[in-house]
Structures are given as C-alpha cells and as structure tokens.
N, CA, C and O atoms as a GROMACS GRO file, in nm:
protein
  572
    1MET      N    1  -2.388  -1.402   0.103
    1MET     CA    2  -2.342  -1.291   0.023
    1MET      C    3  -2.191  -1.281   0.039
    1MET      O    4  -2.138  -1.294   0.150
    2LYS      N    5  -2.121  -1.259  -0.072
    2LYS     CA    6  -1.977  -1.245  -0.070
    2LYS      C    7  -1.937  -1.115  -0.003
    2LYS      O    8  -2.010  -1.015  -0.010
    3THR      N    9  -1.822  -1.116   0.061
    3THR     CA   10  -1.769  -0.995   0.122
    3THR      C   11  -1.637  -0.958   0.054
    3THR      O   12  -1.575  -1.039  -0.014
    4ALA      N   13  -1.597  -0.834   0.073
    4ALA     CA   14  -1.472  -0.783   0.019
    4ALA      C   15  -1.428  -0.667   0.106
    4ALA      O   16  -1.502  -0.621   0.193
    5ILE      N   17  -1.307  -0.621   0.081
    5ILE     CA   18  -1.255  -0.505   0.153
    5ILE      C   19  -1.256  -0.386   0.058
    5ILE      O   20  -1.211  -0.395  -0.056
    6PHE      N   21  -1.308  -0.274   0.108
    6PHE     CA   22  -1.292  -0.147   0.037
    6PHE      C   23  -1.186  -0.071   0.112
    6PHE      O   24  -1.190  -0.059   0.234
    7SER      N   25  -1.088  -0.019   0.037
    7SER     CA   26  -0.980   0.056   0.098
    7SER      C   27  -0.968   0.194   0.034
    7SER      O   28  -0.951   0.205  -0.088
    8ASN      N   29  -0.976   0.296   0.115
    8ASN     CA   30  -0.949   0.431   0.067
    8ASN      C   31  -0.798   0.450   0.075
    8ASN      O   32  -0.746   0.500   0.175
    9TRP      N   33  -0.729   0.411  -0.028
    9TRP     CA   34  -0.583   0.415  -0.031
    9TRP      C   35  -0.528   0.555  -0.051
    9TRP      O   36  -0.406   0.574  -0.049
   10THR      N   37  -0.614   0.653  -0.071
   10THR     CA   38  -0.569   0.789  -0.098
   10THR      C   39  -0.535   0.863   0.031
   10THR      O   40  -0.554   0.811   0.141
   11THR      N   41  -0.484   0.984   0.015
   11THR     CA   42  -0.450   1.068   0.131
   11THR      C   43  -0.561   1.167   0.164
   11THR      O   44  -0.542   1.256   0.248
   12GLU      N   45  -0.676   1.152   0.099
   12GLU     CA   46  -0.790   1.240   0.126
   12GLU      C   47  -0.912   1.158   0.164
   12GLU      O   48  -0.925   1.042   0.125
   13GLU      N   49  -1.001   1.218   0.242
   13GLU     CA   50  -1.126   1.153   0.277
   13GLU      C   51  -1.205   1.122   0.150
   13GLU      O   52  -1.204   1.200   0.054
   14PHE      N   53  -1.271   1.008   0.149
   14PHE     CA   54  -1.358   0.971   0.037
   14PHE      C   55  -1.499   0.958   0.090
   14PHE      O   56  -1.522   0.893   0.192
   15ILE      N   57  -1.594   1.019   0.021
   15ILE     CA   58  -1.735   1.006   0.057
   15ILE      C   59  -1.803   0.931  -0.056
   15ILE      O   60  -1.815   0.982  -0.167
   16GLY      N   61  -1.848   0.811  -0.025
   16GLY     CA   62  -1.922   0.731  -0.121
   16GLY      C   63  -2.069   0.736  -0.086
   16GLY      O   64  -2.105   0.757   0.029
   17TYR      N   65  -2.152   0.717  -0.186
   17TYR     CA   66  -2.297   0.722  -0.164
   17TYR      C   67  -2.360   0.589  -0.200
   17TYR      O   68  -2.328   0.528  -0.302
   18TRP      N   69  -2.452   0.546  -0.115
   18TRP     CA   70  -2.531   0.428  -0.142
   18TRP      C   71  -2.673   0.459  -0.100
   18TRP      O   72  -2.697   0.503   0.012
   19ASP      N   73  -2.766   0.438  -0.189
   19ASP     CA   74  -2.907   0.465  -0.161
   19ASP      C   75  -2.928   0.610  -0.118
   19ASP      O   76  -3.012   0.640  -0.033
   20GLY      N   77  -2.849   0.700  -0.179
   20GLY     CA   78  -2.861   0.843  -0.151
   20GLY      C   79  -2.800   0.888  -0.020
   20GLY      O   80  -2.810   1.005   0.016
   21LYS      N   81  -2.737   0.796   0.054
   21LYS     CA   82  -2.679   0.831   0.183
   21LYS      C   83  -2.527   0.829   0.175
   21LYS      O   84  -2.469   0.738   0.115
   22PRO      N   85  -2.462   0.930   0.234
   22PRO     CA   86  -2.315   0.936   0.229
   22PRO      C   87  -2.251   0.841   0.330
   22PRO      O   88  -2.303   0.819   0.439
   23LYS      N   89  -2.138   0.785   0.291
   23LYS     CA   90  -2.057   0.703   0.380
   23LYS      C   91  -1.914   0.755   0.369
   23LYS      O   92  -1.855   0.751   0.261
   24LYS      N   93  -1.859   0.803   0.480
   24LYS     CA   94  -1.725   0.862   0.480
   24LYS      C   95  -1.619   0.757   0.514
   24LYS      O   96  -1.638   0.672   0.601
   25PHE      N   97  -1.507   0.766   0.441
   25PHE     CA   98  -1.392   0.680   0.466
   25PHE      C   99  -1.270   0.770   0.482
   25PHE      O  100  -1.238   0.850   0.394
   26LYS      N  101  -1.202   0.755   0.594
   26LYS     CA  102  -1.083   0.834   0.621
   26LYS      C  103  -0.970   0.789   0.528
   26LYS      O  104  -0.973   0.678   0.475
   27PRO      N  105  -0.871   0.874   0.508
   27PRO     CA  106  -0.755   0.834   0.427
   27PRO      C  107  -0.690   0.709   0.486
   27PRO      O  108  -0.665   0.702   0.607
   28GLY      N  109  -0.664   0.610   0.402
   28GLY     CA  110  -0.601   0.486   0.447
   28GLY      C  111  -0.695   0.387   0.514
   28GLY      O  112  -0.652   0.278   0.550
   29GLU      N  113  -0.821   0.422   0.532
   29GLU     CA  114  -0.916   0.334   0.601
   29GLU      C  115  -0.959   0.218   0.511
   29GLU      O  116  -0.985   0.237   0.392
   30SER      N  117  -0.967   0.099   0.569
   30SER     CA  118  -1.015  -0.019   0.498
   30SER      C  119  -1.126  -0.082   0.580
   30SER      O  120  -1.117  -0.089   0.703
   31LYS      N  121  -1.230  -0.129   0.512
   31LYS     CA  122  -1.346  -0.189   0.579
   31LYS      C  123  -1.395  -0.309   0.500
   31LYS      O  124  -1.400  -0.307   0.377
   32TYR      N  125  -1.432  -0.414   0.573
   32TYR     CA  126  -1.505  -0.526   0.512
   32TYR      C  127  -1.648  -0.480   0.486
   32TYR      O  128  -1.704  -0.402   0.562
   33MET      N  129  -1.705  -0.530   0.379
   33MET     CA  130  -1.844  -0.500   0.346
   33MET      C  131  -1.890  -0.600   0.241
   33MET      O  132  -1.808  -0.675   0.188
   34PRO      N  133  -2.018  -0.602   0.209
   34PRO     CA  134  -2.061  -0.690   0.101
   34PRO      C  135  -1.987  -0.656  -0.028
   34PRO      O  136  -1.955  -0.540  -0.055
   35ASP      N  137  -1.960  -0.758  -0.106
   35ASP     CA  138  -1.883  -0.744  -0.229
   35ASP      C  139  -1.937  -0.633  -0.320
   35ASP      O  140  -1.860  -0.553  -0.373
   36TYR      N  141  -2.070  -0.629  -0.337
   36TYR     CA  142  -2.127  -0.530  -0.428
   36TYR      C  143  -2.103  -0.387  -0.380
   36TYR      O  144  -2.087  -0.297  -0.463
   37LEU      N  145  -2.101  -0.364  -0.248
   37LEU     CA  146  -2.074  -0.230  -0.196
   37LEU      C  147  -1.927  -0.194  -0.215
   37LEU      O  148  -1.895  -0.082  -0.253
   38ALA      N  149  -1.839  -0.290  -0.188
   38ALA     CA  150  -1.695  -0.264  -0.206
   38ALA      C  151  -1.666  -0.229  -0.351
   38ALA      O  152  -1.588  -0.138  -0.378
   39ARG      N  153  -1.727  -0.301  -0.445
   39ARG     CA  154  -1.708  -0.271  -0.588
   39ARG      C  155  -1.763  -0.132  -0.623
   39ARG      O  156  -1.699  -0.056  -0.696
   40HIS      N  157  -1.878  -0.100  -0.570
   40HIS     CA  158  -1.941   0.029  -0.597
   40HIS      C  159  -1.851   0.143  -0.549
   40HIS      O  160  -1.821   0.236  -0.625
   41PHE      N  161  -1.808   0.136  -0.422
   41PHE     CA  162  -1.723   0.242  -0.368
   41PHE      C  163  -1.588   0.247  -0.440
   41PHE      O  164  -1.536   0.356  -0.465
   42ALA      N  165  -1.532   0.131  -0.473
   42ALA     CA  166  -1.403   0.128  -0.543
   42ALA      C  167  -1.413   0.193  -0.680
   42ALA      O  168  -1.322   0.265  -0.721
   43LYS      N  169  -1.522   0.168  -0.750
   43LYS     CA  170  -1.542   0.229  -0.882
   43LYS      C  171  -1.546   0.381  -0.870
   43LYS      O  172  -1.483   0.451  -0.949
   44HIS      N  173  -1.620   0.431  -0.772
   44HIS     CA  174  -1.633   0.576  -0.757
   44HIS      C  175  -1.504   0.641  -0.708
   44HIS      O  176  -1.471   0.753  -0.749
   45LEU      N  177  -1.430   0.574  -0.622
   45LEU     CA  178  -1.300   0.626  -0.579
   45LEU      C  179  -1.205   0.628  -0.699
   45LEU      O  180  -1.132   0.725  -0.718
   46THR      N  181  -1.206   0.523  -0.779
   46THR     CA  182  -1.121   0.516  -0.898
   46THR      C  183  -1.155   0.630  -0.994
   46THR      O  184  -1.066   0.697  -1.045
   47ASN      N  185  -1.284   0.650  -1.018
   47ASN     CA  186  -1.325   0.761  -1.106
   47ASN      C  187  -1.278   0.895  -1.053
   47ASN      O  188  -1.231   0.980  -1.129
   48ARG      N  189  -1.291   0.916  -0.923
   48ARG     CA  190  -1.247   1.042  -0.863
   48ARG      C  191  -1.098   1.064  -0.888
   48ARG      O  192  -1.054   1.173  -0.923
   49GLU      N  193  -1.020   0.957  -0.869
   49GLU     CA  194  -0.876   0.970  -0.887
   49GLU      C  195  -0.838   0.992  -1.033
   49GLU      O  196  -0.743   1.065  -1.062
   50LEU      N  197  -0.910   0.930  -1.124
   50LEU     CA  198  -0.881   0.948  -1.267
   50LEU      C  199  -0.911   1.091  -1.313
   50LEU      O  200  -0.853   1.140  -1.410
   51LEU      N  201  -1.002   1.158  -1.243
   51LEU     CA  202  -1.039   1.295  -1.278
   51LEU      C  203  -0.960   1.400  -1.199
   51LEU      O  204  -0.980   1.520  -1.217
   52ARG      N  205  -0.873   1.354  -1.111
   52ARG     CA  206  -0.796   1.446  -1.026
   52ARG      C  207  -0.699   1.529  -1.111
   52ARG      O  208  -0.633   1.478  -1.201
   53VAL      N  209  -0.693   1.658  -1.079
   53VAL     CA  210  -0.601   1.747  -1.150
   53VAL      C  211  -0.493   1.795  -1.053
   53VAL      O  212  -0.516   1.809  -0.933
   54GLY      N  213  -0.376   1.819  -1.107
   54GLY     CA  214  -0.265   1.869  -1.028
   54GLY      C  215  -0.272   2.019  -1.011
   54GLY      O  216  -0.366   2.084  -1.057
   55LYS      N  217  -0.172   2.076  -0.946
   55LYS     CA  218  -0.167   2.221  -0.922
   55LYS      C  219  -0.160   2.300  -1.052
   55LYS      O  220  -0.202   2.416  -1.058
   56ASP      N  221  -0.108   2.235  -1.156
   56ASP     CA  222  -0.097   2.302  -1.286
   56ASP      C  223  -0.228   2.297  -1.366
   56ASP      O  224  -0.236   2.352  -1.475
   57GLY      N  225  -0.329   2.231  -1.311
   57GLY     CA  226  -0.458   2.223  -1.378
   57GLY      C  227  -0.472   2.107  -1.476
   57GLY      O  228  -0.577   2.089  -1.536
   58ASN      N  229  -0.366   2.029  -1.491
   58ASN     CA  230  -0.369   1.913  -1.580
   58ASN      C  231  -0.406   1.788  -1.503
   58ASN      O  232  -0.379   1.777  -1.384
   59LEU      N  233  -0.467   1.693  -1.573
   59LEU     CA  234  -0.500   1.566  -1.510
   59LEU      C  235  -0.374   1.496  -1.461
   59LEU      O  236  -0.272   1.494  -1.531
   60ILE      N  237  -0.380   1.439  -1.342
   60ILE     CA  238  -0.265   1.366  -1.289
   60ILE      C  239  -0.241   1.240  -1.372
   60ILE      O  240  -0.127   1.205  -1.401
   61TYR      N  241  -0.350   1.171  -1.408
   61TYR     CA  242  -0.341   1.054  -1.494
   61TYR      C  243  -0.375   1.098  -1.636
   61TYR      O  244  -0.490   1.134  -1.664
   62LYS      N  245  -0.278   1.095  -1.724
   62LYS     CA  246  -0.298   1.142  -1.862
   62LYS      C  247  -0.419   1.073  -1.924
   62LYS      O  248  -0.429   0.950  -1.922
   63ASN      N  249  -0.510   1.151  -1.978
   63ASN     CA  250  -0.635   1.103  -2.038
   63ASN      C  251  -0.726   1.030  -1.939
   63ASN      O  252  -0.812   0.951  -1.978
   64GLY      N  253  -0.707   1.056  -1.811
   64GLY     CA  254  -0.787   0.990  -1.708
   64GLY      C  255  -0.936   1.010  -1.727
   64GLY      O  256  -1.015   0.922  -1.694
   65ASP      N  257  -0.975   1.125  -1.781
   65ASP     CA  258  -1.116   1.154  -1.804
   65ASP      C  259  -1.178   1.061  -1.908
   65ASP      O  260  -1.300   1.048  -1.914
   66LYS      N  261  -1.096   0.998  -1.988
   66LYS     CA  262  -1.146   0.906  -2.091
   66LYS      C  263  -1.158   0.762  -2.038
   66LYS      O  264  -1.213   0.676  -2.106
   67PHE      N  265  -1.108   0.739  -1.918
   67PHE     CA  266  -1.104   0.602  -1.865
   67PHE      C  267  -1.203   0.578  -1.751
   67PHE      O  268  -1.203   0.468  -1.694
   68THR      N  269  -1.286   0.674  -1.715
   68THR     CA  270  -1.378   0.656  -1.603
   68THR      C  271  -1.493   0.562  -1.641
   68THR      O  272  -1.541   0.564  -1.754
   69SER      N  273  -1.534   0.481  -1.546
   69SER     CA  274  -1.646   0.386  -1.561
   69SER      C  275  -1.649   0.316  -1.697
   69SER      O  276  -1.748   0.324  -1.769
   70PRO      N  277  -1.541   0.247  -1.732
   70PRO     CA  278  -1.540   0.180  -1.863
   70PRO      C  279  -1.639   0.063  -1.866
   70PRO      O  280  -1.664  -0.001  -1.764
   71SER      N  281  -1.695   0.037  -1.984
   71SER     CA  282  -1.790  -0.074  -1.996
   71SER      C  283  -1.717  -0.209  -1.983
   71SER      O  284  -1.777  -0.308  -1.941
   72LYS      N  285  -1.590  -0.212  -2.019
   72LYS     CA  286  -1.508  -0.333  -2.003
   72LYS      C  287  -1.382  -0.295  -1.925
   72LYS      O  288  -1.276  -0.278  -1.984
   73PRO      N  289  -1.394  -0.282  -1.792
   73PRO     CA  290  -1.283  -0.232  -1.711
   73PRO      C  291  -1.154  -0.313  -1.726
   73PRO      O  292  -1.044  -0.257  -1.718
   74GLU      N  293  -1.167  -0.444  -1.748
   74GLU     CA  294  -1.048  -0.529  -1.760
   74GLU      C  295  -0.963  -0.491  -1.881
   74GLU      O  296  -0.848  -0.534  -1.891
   75GLN      N  297  -1.017  -0.413  -1.972
   75GLN     CA  298  -0.944  -0.370  -2.090
   75GLN      C  299  -0.882  -0.230  -2.072
   75GLN      O  300  -0.822  -0.176  -2.165
   76VAL      N  301  -0.896  -0.173  -1.952
   76VAL     CA  302  -0.842  -0.041  -1.925
   76VAL      C  303  -0.745  -0.054  -1.807
   76VAL      O  304  -0.786  -0.045  -1.692
   77PRO      N  305  -0.616  -0.074  -1.838
   77PRO     CA  306  -0.518  -0.103  -1.732
   77PRO      C  307  -0.512   0.001  -1.620
   77PRO      O  308  -0.503  -0.037  -1.503
   78ILE      N  309  -0.517   0.130  -1.651
   78ILE     CA  310  -0.507   0.230  -1.546
   78ILE      C  311  -0.629   0.226  -1.454
   78ILE      O  312  -0.616   0.244  -1.333
   79PHE      N  313  -0.747   0.202  -1.511
   79PHE     CA  314  -0.867   0.188  -1.428
   79PHE      C  315  -0.850   0.069  -1.333
   79PHE      O  316  -0.876   0.081  -1.213
   80MET      N  317  -0.808  -0.045  -1.387
   80MET     CA  318  -0.795  -0.166  -1.305
   80MET      C  319  -0.686  -0.151  -1.199
   80MET      O  320  -0.700  -0.203  -1.088
   81GLU      N  321  -0.578  -0.081  -1.232
   81GLU     CA  322  -0.471  -0.059  -1.135
   81GLU      C  323  -0.523   0.015  -1.013
   81GLU      O  324  -0.497  -0.024  -0.899
   82LEU      N  325  -0.596   0.123  -1.036
   82LEU     CA  326  -0.650   0.201  -0.926
   82LEU      C  327  -0.764   0.128  -0.855
   82LEU      O  328  -0.773   0.129  -0.732
   83PHE      N  329  -0.850   0.064  -0.932
   83PHE     CA  330  -0.962  -0.013  -0.876
   83PHE      C  331  -0.911  -0.122  -0.782
   83PHE      O  332  -0.965  -0.141  -0.673
   84ASN      N  333  -0.807  -0.194  -0.824
   84ASN     CA  334  -0.754  -0.304  -0.743
   84ASN      C  335  -0.684  -0.258  -0.616
   84ASN      O  336  -0.660  -0.338  -0.526
   85LYS      N  337  -0.650  -0.131  -0.607
   85LYS     CA  338  -0.599  -0.076  -0.481
   85LYS      C  339  -0.714  -0.058  -0.382
   85LYS      O  340  -0.696  -0.070  -0.261
   86ALA      N  341  -0.832  -0.029  -0.436
   86ALA     CA  342  -0.948   0.002  -0.352
   86ALA      C  343  -1.036  -0.119  -0.322
   86ALA      O  344  -1.108  -0.119  -0.222
   87TYR      N  345  -1.031  -0.221  -0.406
   87TYR     CA  346  -1.118  -0.338  -0.392
   87TYR      C  347  -1.032  -0.463  -0.374
   87TYR      O  348  -0.950  -0.496  -0.459
   88ILE      N  349  -1.053  -0.532  -0.262
   88ILE     CA  350  -0.981  -0.656  -0.233
   88ILE      C  351  -1.084  -0.762  -0.201
   88ILE      O  352  -1.152  -0.756  -0.099
   89ALA      N  353  -1.095  -0.861  -0.290
   89ALA     CA  354  -1.195  -0.967  -0.273
   89ALA      C  355  -1.158  -1.055  -0.155
   89ALA      O  356  -1.041  -1.084  -0.131
   90ASP      N  357  -1.260  -1.097  -0.081
   90ASP     CA  358  -1.243  -1.195   0.027
   90ASP      C  359  -1.278  -1.329  -0.035
   90ASP      O  360  -1.395  -1.358  -0.060
   91LYS      N  361  -1.178  -1.410  -0.060
   91LYS     CA  362  -1.195  -1.530  -0.141
   91LYS      C  363  -1.289  -1.635  -0.086
   91LYS      O  364  -1.354  -1.706  -0.163
   92ASP      N  365  -1.299  -1.645   0.045
   92ASP     CA  366  -1.373  -1.760   0.097
   92ASP      C  367  -1.484  -1.725   0.195
   92ASP      O  368  -1.531  -1.813   0.267
   93ASP      N  369  -1.525  -1.602   0.201
   93ASP     CA  370  -1.626  -1.571   0.303
   93ASP      C  371  -1.761  -1.539   0.242
   93ASP      O  372  -1.771  -1.477   0.136
   94GLU      N  373  -1.862  -1.582   0.310
   94GLU     CA  374  -2.000  -1.549   0.274
   94GLU      C  375  -2.064  -1.486   0.398
   94GLU      O  376  -2.051  -1.539   0.508
   95LEU      N  377  -2.131  -1.377   0.379
   95LEU     CA  378  -2.202  -1.311   0.487
   95LEU      C  379  -2.348  -1.349   0.476
   95LEU      O  380  -2.408  -1.340   0.370
   96GLU      N  381  -2.405  -1.393   0.588
   96GLU     CA  382  -2.542  -1.442   0.585
   96GLU      C  383  -2.646  -1.334   0.613
   96GLU      O  384  -2.766  -1.360   0.603
   97GLU      N  385  -2.603  -1.215   0.647
   97GLU     CA  386  -2.695  -1.112   0.690
   97GLU      C  387  -2.756  -1.036   0.573
   97GLU      O  388  -2.690  -1.011   0.473
   98LYS      N  389  -2.882  -1.001   0.586
   98LYS     CA  390  -2.949  -0.916   0.488
   98LYS      C  391  -3.000  -0.794   0.564
   98LYS      O  392  -3.098  -0.802   0.638
   99VAL      N  393  -2.934  -0.681   0.544
   99VAL     CA  394  -2.964  -0.558   0.615
   99VAL      C  395  -2.979  -0.447   0.512
   99VAL      O  396  -2.907  -0.445   0.413
  100GLU      N  397  -3.070  -0.356   0.534
  100GLU     CA  398  -3.095  -0.249   0.439
  100GLU      C  399  -3.004  -0.128   0.460
  100GLU      O  400  -2.960  -0.068   0.362
  101ASP      N  401  -2.975  -0.092   0.583
  101ASP     CA  402  -2.898   0.027   0.613
  101ASP      C  403  -2.749   0.002   0.589
  101ASP      O  404  -2.692  -0.091   0.647
  102VAL      N  405  -2.685   0.082   0.505
  102VAL     CA  406  -2.546   0.060   0.467
  102VAL      C  407  -2.452   0.068   0.588
  102VAL      O  408  -2.359  -0.012   0.597
  103ASP      N  409  -2.473   0.161   0.680
  103ASP     CA  410  -2.386   0.171   0.797
  103ASP      C  411  -2.395   0.045   0.882
  103ASP      O  412  -2.294  -0.007   0.928
  104THR      N  413  -2.517  -0.003   0.905
  104THR     CA  414  -2.536  -0.125   0.984
  104THR      C  415  -2.473  -0.244   0.913
  104THR      O  416  -2.409  -0.328   0.978
  105LEU      N  417  -2.491  -0.253   0.784
  105LEU     CA  418  -2.437  -0.364   0.706
  105LEU      C  419  -2.284  -0.367   0.715
  105LEU      O  420  -2.226  -0.474   0.735
  106ILE      N  421  -2.220  -0.253   0.701
  106ILE     CA  422  -2.074  -0.248   0.710
  106ILE      C  423  -2.027  -0.282   0.851
  106ILE      O  424  -1.929  -0.353   0.868
  107GLU      N  425  -2.097  -0.231   0.951
  107GLU     CA  426  -2.062  -0.258   1.090
  107GLU      C  427  -2.074  -0.408   1.122
  107GLU      O  428  -1.984  -0.466   1.183
  108VAL      N  429  -2.183  -0.469   1.081
  108VAL     CA  430  -2.205  -0.612   1.106
  108VAL      C  431  -2.098  -0.695   1.035
  108VAL      O  432  -2.045  -0.790   1.092
  109THR      N  433  -2.067  -0.659   0.912
  109THR     CA  434  -1.966  -0.732   0.836
  109THR      C  435  -1.832  -0.725   0.906
  109THR      O  436  -1.763  -0.827   0.916
  110ASN      N  437  -1.793  -0.609   0.955
  110ASN     CA  438  -1.664  -0.596   1.022
  110ASN      C  439  -1.660  -0.671   1.153
  110ASN      O  440  -1.557  -0.729   1.187
  111LYS      N  441  -1.770  -0.673   1.227
  111LYS     CA  442  -1.772  -0.751   1.350
  111LYS      C  443  -1.757  -0.900   1.320
  111LYS      O  444  -1.686  -0.970   1.391
  112ASN      N  445  -1.823  -0.948   1.215
  112ASN     CA  446  -1.810  -1.088   1.176
  112ASN      C  447  -1.668  -1.120   1.132
  112ASN      O  448  -1.617  -1.227   1.163
  113MET      N  449  -1.602  -1.030   1.060
  113MET     CA  450  -1.466  -1.052   1.013
  113MET      C  451  -1.369  -1.053   1.130
  113MET      O  452  -1.272  -1.130   1.130
  114GLU      N  453  -1.394  -0.969   1.230
  114GLU     CA  454  -1.308  -0.968   1.348
  114GLU      C  455  -1.314  -1.103   1.418
  114GLU      O  456  -1.211  -1.154   1.463
  115ILE      N  457  -1.431  -1.162   1.426
  115ILE     CA  458  -1.446  -1.294   1.487
  115ILE      C  459  -1.375  -1.398   1.402
  115ILE      O  460  -1.301  -1.481   1.454
  116LYS      N  461  -1.397  -1.394   1.272
  116LYS     CA  462  -1.338  -1.492   1.180
  116LYS      C  463  -1.186  -1.491   1.188
  116LYS      O  464  -1.123  -1.596   1.183
  117HIS      N  465  -1.128  -1.374   1.199
  117HIS     CA  466  -0.983  -1.361   1.197
  117HIS      C  467  -0.923  -1.355   1.338
  117HIS      O  468  -0.806  -1.318   1.353
  118GLY      N  469  -1.000  -1.390   1.438
  118GLY     CA  470  -0.949  -1.401   1.574
  118GLY      C  471  -0.921  -1.270   1.644
  118GLY      O  472  -0.840  -1.266   1.736
  119LYS      N  473  -0.986  -1.163   1.603
  119LYS     CA  474  -0.966  -1.033   1.666
  119LYS      C  475  -1.099  -0.973   1.708
  119LYS      O  476  -1.130  -0.862   1.667
  120PRO      N  477  -1.179  -1.044   1.788
  120PRO     CA  478  -1.310  -0.989   1.821
  120PRO      C  479  -1.299  -0.864   1.909
  120PRO      O  480  -1.217  -0.858   2.001
  121SER      N  481  -1.382  -0.768   1.879
  121SER     CA  482  -1.390  -0.651   1.965
  121SER      C  483  -1.482  -0.685   2.082
  121SER      O  484  -1.544  -0.791   2.084
  122GLU      N  485  -1.491  -0.594   2.178
  122GLU     CA  486  -1.573  -0.620   2.296
  122GLU      C  487  -1.719  -0.643   2.262
  122GLU      O  488  -1.786  -0.724   2.327
  123ASP      N  489  -1.770  -0.573   2.160
  123ASP     CA  490  -1.911  -0.585   2.128
  123ASP      C  491  -1.936  -0.673   2.005
  123ASP      O  492  -2.045  -0.670   1.948
  124ALA      N  493  -1.835  -0.751   1.963
  124ALA     CA  494  -1.852  -0.837   1.846
  124ALA      C  495  -1.952  -0.948   1.875
  124ALA      O  496  -1.957  -1.003   1.985
  125GLN      N  497  -2.029  -0.979   1.774
  125GLN     CA  498  -2.125  -1.088   1.787
  125GLN      C  499  -2.146  -1.149   1.649
  125GLN      O  500  -2.131  -1.081   1.548
  126ILE      N  501  -2.180  -1.276   1.647
  126ILE     CA  502  -2.208  -1.340   1.520
  126ILE      C  503  -2.352  -1.312   1.485
  126ILE      O  504  -2.443  -1.336   1.565
  127ILE      N  505  -2.373  -1.260   1.366
  127ILE     CA  506  -2.507  -1.226   1.320
  127ILE      C  507  -2.551  -1.333   1.222
  127ILE      O  508  -2.484  -1.356   1.121
  128LYS      N  509  -2.660  -1.398   1.250
  128LYS     CA  510  -2.713  -1.502   1.163
  128LYS      C  511  -2.833  -1.449   1.088
  128LYS      O  512  -2.898  -1.353   1.130
  129SER      N  513  -2.862  -1.513   0.976
  129SER     CA  514  -2.978  -1.470   0.899
  129SER      C  515  -3.105  -1.504   0.976
  129SER      O  516  -3.104  -1.593   1.061
  130PRO      N  517  -3.215  -1.433   0.949
  130PRO     CA  518  -3.338  -1.452   1.025
  130PRO      C  519  -3.394  -1.594   1.020
  130PRO      O  520  -3.464  -1.634   1.112
  131ASP      N  521  -3.364  -1.670   0.916
  131ASP     CA  522  -3.419  -1.805   0.907
  131ASP      C  523  -3.333  -1.910   0.976
  131ASP      O  524  -3.364  -2.029   0.970
  132PHE      N  525  -3.224  -1.868   1.043
  132PHE     CA  526  -3.136  -1.960   1.114
  132PHE      C  527  -3.203  -2.006   1.242
  132PHE      O  528  -3.253  -1.925   1.320
  133GLU      N  529  -3.204  -2.137   1.264
  133GLU     CA  530  -3.261  -2.191   1.387
  133GLU      C  531  -3.155  -2.276   1.456
  133GLU      O  532  -3.102  -2.370   1.398
  134GLU      N  533  -3.126  -2.240   1.580
  134GLU     CA  534  -3.032  -2.321   1.656
  134GLU      C  535  -3.102  -2.447   1.703
  134GLU      O  536  -3.221  -2.445   1.734
  135ASP      N  537  -3.027  -2.555   1.709
  135ASP     CA  538  -3.082  -2.680   1.760
  135ASP      C  539  -3.079  -2.673   1.912
  135ASP      O  540  -2.975  -2.693   1.974
  136GLU      N  541  -3.194  -2.646   1.972
  136GLU     CA  542  -3.202  -2.631   2.116
  136GLU      C  543  -3.176  -2.762   2.189
  136GLU      O  544  -3.145  -2.761   2.308
  137PHE      N  545  -3.189  -2.874   2.119
  137PHE     CA  546  -3.178  -3.003   2.185
  137PHE      C  547  -3.047  -3.072   2.152
  137PHE      O  548  -3.034  -3.192   2.175
  138GLU      N  549  -2.951  -3.000   2.099
  138GLU     CA  550  -2.818  -3.051   2.070
  138GLU      C  551  -2.820  -3.183   1.994
  138GLU      O  552  -2.746  -3.275   2.027
  139GLY      N  553  -2.905  -3.192   1.892
  139GLY     CA  554  -2.909  -3.311   1.807
  139GLY      C  555  -2.994  -3.424   1.861
  139GLY      O  556  -3.008  -3.526   1.794
  140LYS      N  557  -3.051  -3.410   1.978
  140LYS     CA  558  -3.135  -3.515   2.034
  140LYS      C  559  -3.278  -3.498   1.983
  140LYS      O  560  -3.320  -3.385   1.960
  141PRO      N  561  -3.352  -3.605   1.964
  141PRO     CA  562  -3.489  -3.593   1.917
  141PRO      C  563  -3.577  -3.518   2.016
  141PRO      O  564  -3.559  -3.528   2.137
  142LYS      N  565  -3.672  -3.444   1.962
  142LYS     CA  566  -3.766  -3.370   2.045
  142LYS      C  567  -3.866  -3.468   2.103
  142LYS      O  568  -3.909  -3.562   2.035
  143GLU      N  569  -3.905  -3.447   2.228
  143GLU     CA  570  -4.003  -3.536   2.290
  143GLU      C  571  -4.140  -3.476   2.289
  143GLU      O  572  -4.234  -3.537   2.338
   0.00000   0.00000   0.00000
C-alpha cells in the first residue's frame, strides 16, 4: 500500500474522521499514513479552510464555498493549492501492513518511516504482513 504525509499546515487543531472515529492533528503536525487516508484528511482539511470566514463574516477565500470537494479537483486551482499543502505523496514507499484501526495504522506507518529514514525511535519495529515468512535456514535447504 502506498504511503503519504498528511500535514495540518494550519494554526488550528484539525479533527479528521475515519470509520466514524476522530483523529486529532495538532497545528503544524505531519504524519505518514496510507495514501488513501492522507488524501481523505487532506480533502477535509482543504474543505474546512475553503469555508473559513474572517472576523468580518466573509469567506477568507473568495467563493471558497463553491470550490469544496470538486469532482475534478485538478481543474480548481485554489482547491489544489490548499490540498497540496496538506497531502505530500511518498514517491517510493509501499507499506505492507493491513490494519483496521486508524490510530494503529498511522502509528505503524510512522514507525516504519522512522526506520526507513534512519531515525528509529526506541520502540520502532518493522511490521511485516501476516503472510511474510522469514527464511529460518538462511537460504540453505531444509533437511
């Protein structure tokens, strides 16, 4: 599964929902996660920002309410500008884990990325898919 970074580039906490469960992101926080989750959260953060109003009660982004969740986002420059701040594709990584719980999935992805980029935390571990079998005999034939 492809991974990507979701970044809450705003100055306010963002609460995204997946499978009916909230996931909080602090202002400026960035996390690795499966690509589909990063896209989902980025879309919702972008929509929130497009609907944001200033102190005067007017939309901060002129006509922002008309640009939320476009069917062809690549044709809506303001949507893509904000979306691309929140979604950063990881060009060459595949995550092998299949986990149902969004918090566990994000945590596992970040531990794997820390290892990949040479910054393992104390509790970092490589998570392999359930069908992975290590060669116990180091390439030698079984007797």
